[in-house]
VOGU-3710 file (C-alpha; in Angstrom, 3 decimals, decimal comma):
1> xxxxxxxxxx> 59,890/-12,427/102,001  58,792/-9,178/103,815  61,179/-6,560/104,358  60,938/-4,890/107,845  61,338/-1,509/108,088  62,079/0,407/111,649  62,319/3,657/112,627  65,990/5,641/112,136  66,719/5,363/116,130  66,212/1,869/116,366
11> xxxxxxxxxx> 67,844/1,527/113,060  70,600/3,458/114,378  71,012/1,349/117,752  70,898/-1,927/115,490  73,565/-1,079/113,687  75,771/0,078/116,396  75,116/-3,394/117,985  76,239/-4,828/115,055  78,828/-3,333/114,322  80,299/-3,564/118,221
21> xxxxxxxxxx> 79,244/-7,451/117,973  81,117/-8,135/114,763  84,471/-5,754/116,437  84,458/-7,788/119,650  84,257/-10,955/117,334  87,451/-9,756/115,182  89,179/-9,363/118,716  88,578/-12,531/119,667  90,291/-14,204/116,865  93,373/-12,297/116,898
31> xxxxxxxxxx> 92,476/-8,909/115,540  92,532/-7,408/119,204  94,493/-7,778/122,377  93,231/-10,172/124,270  92,550/-9,431/128,125  93,444/-12,271/130,670  90,494/-14,958/131,044  88,479/-14,283/133,816  88,332/-16,953/137,095  85,338/-19,299/135,937
41> xxxxxxxxxx> 82,346/-19,481/138,036  81,671/-22,640/139,974  80,308/-25,439/138,131  81,248/-23,455/134,500  83,456/-25,101/132,043  86,172/-22,350/132,865  86,265/-21,086/129,340  87,329/-17,354/129,241  84,917/-14,227/129,563  84,128/-12,274/126,655
51> xxxxxxxxxx> 86,441/-8,660/126,944  83,991/-5,534/127,540  83,262/-3,557/124,518  84,476/-0,406/126,440  88,090/-1,697/126,050  88,091/-1,903/122,531  89,518/1,021/120,565  88,107/-0,313/117,162  84,668/-1,094/118,553  84,398/2,687/119,880
61> xxxxxxxxxx> 85,544/3,662/116,709  83,255/2,472/114,852  80,320/3,301/117,331  80,919/6,995/117,261  80,886/6,652/113,440  77,736/5,567/113,312  76,502/7,875/115,720  77,758/11,107/114,242  75,752/9,872/110,992  72,513/9,651/112,970
71> xxxxxxxxxx> 72,882/12,798/114,719  73,990/14,495/111,114  69,928/13,397/110,189  69,427/10,548/107,925  66,435/11,009/104,985  63,576/9,545/106,041  63,171/8,109/102,380  66,415/6,547/102,150  67,644/3,131/103,447  70,432/2,253/105,623
81> xxxxxxxxxx> 73,209/-0,329/104,025  74,924/-2,483/106,665  77,954/-4,476/105,869  78,578/-7,257/108,409  81,218/-10,165/108,111  80,917/-9,153/104,295  76,966/-9,155/104,098  75,192/-6,373/103,491  72,209/-5,358/105,838  69,702/-3,114/104,270
91> xxxxxxxxxx> 66,872/-1,501/107,212  64,899/1,250/106,664  65,282/5,002/107,812  61,445/5,562/107,850  60,204/7,470/110,876  56,537/7,042/110,555  54,058/4,457/109,839  55,953/1,633/107,903  54,855/-0,323/105,036  55,953/-3,556/103,267
101> xxxxxxxxxx> 57,910/-2,671/100,196  56,389/-2,548/97,014  57,319/-5,832/95,702  56,444/-7,903/98,968  52,276/-6,060/98,379  50,856/-7,725/95,337  47,895/-5,888/93,936  48,755/-2,617/95,742  48,604/0,570/93,846  50,016/4,158/94,252
111> xxxxxxxxxx> 46,275/5,540/95,512  46,014/2,785/98,400  47,906/2,657/101,777  49,848/-0,872/101,912  49,101/-2,470/105,057  50,423/-1,547/108,046  53,299/-3,191/110,235  53,818/-3,627/113,733  56,451/-1,663/115,256  59,499/-3,712/116,196
121> xxxxxxxxxx> 59,678/-4,565/119,762  61,312/-1,751/121,681  61,460/0,387/118,811  60,808/4,565/119,602  56,975/5,285/119,339  56,119/8,171/117,084  53,605/10,229/118,021  52,781/11,994/114,537  52,218/8,356/113,492  49,549/7,583/116,637
131> xxxxxxxxxx> 47,946/10,993/115,792  46,898/9,934/112,426  45,892/6,523/113,291  43,277/8,104/115,632  42,414/10,818/112,981  41,666/7,874/110,148  39,370/6,271/113,029  37,517/8,959/113,588  37,014/9,582/110,042  35,754/6,224/109,352
141> xxxxxxxxxx> 33,123/6,330/111,981  31,420/9,079/110,381  28,086/8,593/108,667  27,173/10,674/105,616  28,114/11,999/102,171  31,847/12,646/102,291  33,165/15,826/101,054  35,352/15,542/97,921  39,168/16,281/98,374  41,418/17,690/95,679
151> xxxxxxxxxx> 43,922/14,719/95,577  45,354/15,137/98,732  43,859/12,221/100,732  43,132/10,055/97,958  46,550/10,509/96,279  45,139/12,130/93,155  42,438/9,585/92,400  39,316/10,279/90,945  37,265/11,346/93,724  33,152/9,944/93,327
161> xxxxxxxxxx> 30,345/11,808/91,654  27,664/12,070/89,841  28,631/12,256/86,334  31,619/11,655/83,992  34,470/9,178/84,940  33,700/9,588/88,579  29,958/8,586/87,900  27,908/5,877/89,355  28,728/3,332/86,594  32,441/3,962/87,826
171> xxxxxxxxxx> 32,327/4,019/91,580  33,045/0,322/92,324  36,594/0,756/90,388  37,418/4,139/92,001  39,260/2,146/95,225  38,900/-1,342/96,767  36,435/0,203/99,753  34,314/1,263/96,995  34,258/-2,629/95,682  30,653/-3,204/96,890
181> xxxxxxxxxx> 28,840/-0,634/94,587  29,936/-2,835/91,917  29,308/-6,695/93,229  26,533/-6,095/96,209  23,691/-7,938/95,754  21,221/-5,541/97,933  21,931/-2,182/96,499  19,546/1,031/97,110  17,985/2,642/95,620  15,518/0,288/94,047
191> xxxxxxxxxx> 12,514/0,751/92,139  9,506/-0,815/93,808  6,821/-2,481/92,224  3,588/-2,803/94,291  2,307/-5,921/92,177  5,454/-7,694/93,756  5,278/-6,231/97,276  4,574/-7,759/100,429  1,319/-6,626/101,294  -0,203/-6,917/104,481
201> xxxxxxxxxx> -0,321/-5,374/108,512  2,830/-4,167/109,500  3,970/-2,276/112,925  3,759/1,852/112,763  7,113/3,692/112,708  7,441/5,479/116,078  8,626/8,803/115,556  9,898/10,859/118,630  11,486/14,415/116,857  12,112/17,248/119,144
211> xxxxxxxxxx> 12,676/21,168/118,310  16,739/20,894/117,762  19,749/22,700/116,863  21,378/21,892/113,473  24,466/22,569/111,414  23,545/23,179/107,637  26,674/21,626/105,447  27,406/22,086/101,643  29,603/18,601/101,398  29,943/19,105/97,477
221> xxxxxxxxxx> 27,319/16,289/97,045  24,263/17,458/98,433  23,020/19,780/101,135  23,151/17,788/104,565  22,263/18,970/107,712  24,023/17,479/111,060  21,112/17,094/113,834  22,069/17,565/117,480  19,247/16,957/119,949  17,220/13,830/121,498
231> xxxxxxxxxx> 15,443/12,865/117,526  14,520/9,178/117,135  12,251/6,210/115,697  11,125/3,004/117,081  10,768/0,598/114,332  11,005/-3,377/115,364  11,532/-2,992/118,488  14,438/-0,938/118,238  15,777/2,405/118,613  17,317/4,699/116,369
241> xxxxxxxxxx> 18,808/7,852/116,713  18,801/10,434/114,302  22,240/11,318/113,012  21,607/13,748/109,591  19,458/14,373/106,669  19,924/15,181/103,165  18,417/15,671/100,172  18,327/14,065/96,629  17,607/15,769/92,990  15,468/13,763/91,387
251> xxxxxxxxxx> 14,431/11,454/93,889  16,444/8,013/94,176  13,390/5,559/94,807  10,987/4,701/92,303  7,692/3,438/92,652  5,962/1,692/89,698  8,887/3,130/87,820  7,708/6,566/88,818  10,452/9,332/89,770  9,662/12,310/92,478
261> xxxxxxxxxx> 11,204/15,707/92,186  13,336/15,278/95,093  13,526/12,895/98,106  14,996/13,373/101,503  16,797/10,882/103,498  17,031/11,010/106,918  19,952/8,521/108,840  19,314/6,856/112,029  21,605/4,708/113,704  21,038/2,362/117,011
271> xxxxxxxxxx> 23,122/1,264/119,872  24,387/-1,629/117,884  25,851/0,610/114,603  23,243/-0,917/112,835  21,813/2,262/110,353  17,653/2,658/109,546  16,751/5,377/106,911  13,699/6,914/106,511  13,051/8,413/102,904  10,285/11,044/102,391
281> xxxxxxxxxx> 9,488/11,884/98,757  9,018/15,596/97,869  7,036/16,706/94,643  5,908/20,226/93,842  3,032/22,417/95,681  3,041/24,159/98,640  5,953/25,839/100,217  7,743/23,501/102,780  7,977/25,074/106,037  11,230/22,879/107,150
291> xxxxxxxxxx> 12,751/22,929/103,919  12,473/27,013/104,004  14,380/26,748/107,349  17,240/24,979/106,033  17,443/26,746/102,697  17,808/29,968/104,315  20,857/28,671/106,422  22,029/26,611/102,937  26,199/27,371/102,461  26,934/27,928/98,946
301> xxxxxxxxxx> 30,405/26,998/98,853  32,108/23,038/99,338  32,700/22,530/103,056  30,965/25,256/104,141  29,001/25,453/107,477  26,535/27,423/108,906  24,562/26,849/111,903  20,874/27,154/112,597  19,321/28,799/115,607  19,148/26,482/118,576
311> xxxxxxxxxx> 15,574/24,977/118,445  14,704/26,018/115,176  14,643/22,435/113,505  11,624/20,548/114,062  11,252/17,268/112,012  7,805/16,620/112,326  7,629/19,611/109,862  8,789/17,249/106,810  6,884/14,195/107,715  3,370/13,282/106,112
321> xxxxxxxxxx> 0,266/12,822/107,627  -0,297/9,245/106,368  3,263/7,653/107,694  3,009/4,055/106,094  5,647/2,680/104,103  7,425/0,440/102,264  10,296/-1,613/104,128  13,130/-3,386/102,389  16,907/-3,842/102,955  19,556/-2,035/100,966
331> xxxxxxxxxx> 22,307/0,162/101,227  23,939/3,479/101,528  23,476/5,050/97,917  26,787/6,833/97,937  30,253/4,979/98,250  31,323/2,978/99,942  27,546/1,496/99,265  27,709/-0,390/102,833  24,783/-3,257/102,606  22,767/-4,066/105,501
341> xxxxxxxxxx> 20,513/-0,437/106,012  16,799/-0,898/106,805  14,848/1,613/104,375  11,752/2,960/105,190  10,246/4,961/101,958  7,316/6,889/102,831  4,681/6,188/100,638  2,850/9,821/100,501  5,192/12,537/98,733  5,406/16,085/100,800
351> xxxxxxxxxx> 4,795/19,048/99,189  7,710/21,525/98,405  7,222/24,773/95,982  8,304/24,882/92,544  11,099/27,560/94,307  12,289/25,898/96,815  13,028/23,026/94,328  14,370/25,172/91,831  17,084/26,834/94,187  18,400/23,168/95,408
361> xxxxxxxxxx> 18,565/22,177/91,133  20,676/25,200/90,723  23,040/23,729/92,513  22,735/20,262/92,475  20,933/19,606/88,899  21,304/15,673/89,594  22,693/14,189/92,471  20,732/10,894/92,621  22,133/7,418/91,757  20,152/5,384/89,415
371> xxxxxxxxxx> 18,189/2,301/90,867  20,002/-0,996/91,169  18,516/-4,431/90,330  15,923/-5,523/93,370  17,920/-9,105/92,869  14,536/-11,102/94,550  14,158/-9,044/97,597  11,353/-8,812/100,005  9,717/-5,667/99,826  6,858/-4,912/102,392
381> xxx> 3,926/-3,007/101,353  2,872/-1,656/105,084  -1,137/-1,363/104,997
//
């Protein structure tokens, strides 16, 4: 049976009420001097009215003791044990968001927060808990590669990475939220084998990119550019707004088992919250003007952010002339590996200089997830 945990002040109020009730019951059984019976109201059985609590010295004394204990402070990690009519009643003295006892939540771990429990009716709201809930909701709404933590947010658990214990082979085991990384059937990236694609006509991607402001972020996994301004694509009759783009070295996507030097992922979202990612493959050649601008403002440390001058960023400088693409339904390529993402991999690679490639590779020698099984998915080859 689940254990209810209430805020300390609510516990104190409950304790006072229980103790006063016990004292009054004791008075009714001859332990306190009874008052004269009140005159019964019309239509009643004529039973004597209960005596007022304020006339009972024993109840007052007990209540005062409980109040003094509460005012002296209660350890938020302890429990209050009340003995009423010879039976112990345990109530939690917590003041924050309450959780069920460990024994009541099978399968819970020390790293994962237990399910939140609704506050008891009449409990005093906790402003700190409310702020934490709001912050978690905002964090859950963000899109992109999350910055690594040093044990604080995740309770010391291994954070995901591209190698070692937190590498791609273990992403699905790191926490329940990442489970789809291991069991999902529409995961990205994939190898695109042209002989198995659906070849035929396909609508063009309508790019609407404007000179914009942006912030370059080193989030510990890649260089990500958070874009501000009116930038979008339209495909399949839906408009998707550009949120951010980031880079992987080497490319995550492969075509006929060939890997490319890098890839840029342009992440978009529509009004319903659905994601569409345009992948721009990159190979050595001439210097790329857009990458040169981003690298100029590249942060050097994890969680460092650098603002680019207003209007400097123009994503049209990153797009190839031939904008035909491969299209399939996949997932995010980083935890939590959410599925249902519309992917469009542009066929024609874009050039970047070897110096630009080397600069990124010095920070991120390998930040690419291995290719995932296609599992019979249809891949469109736009002609």
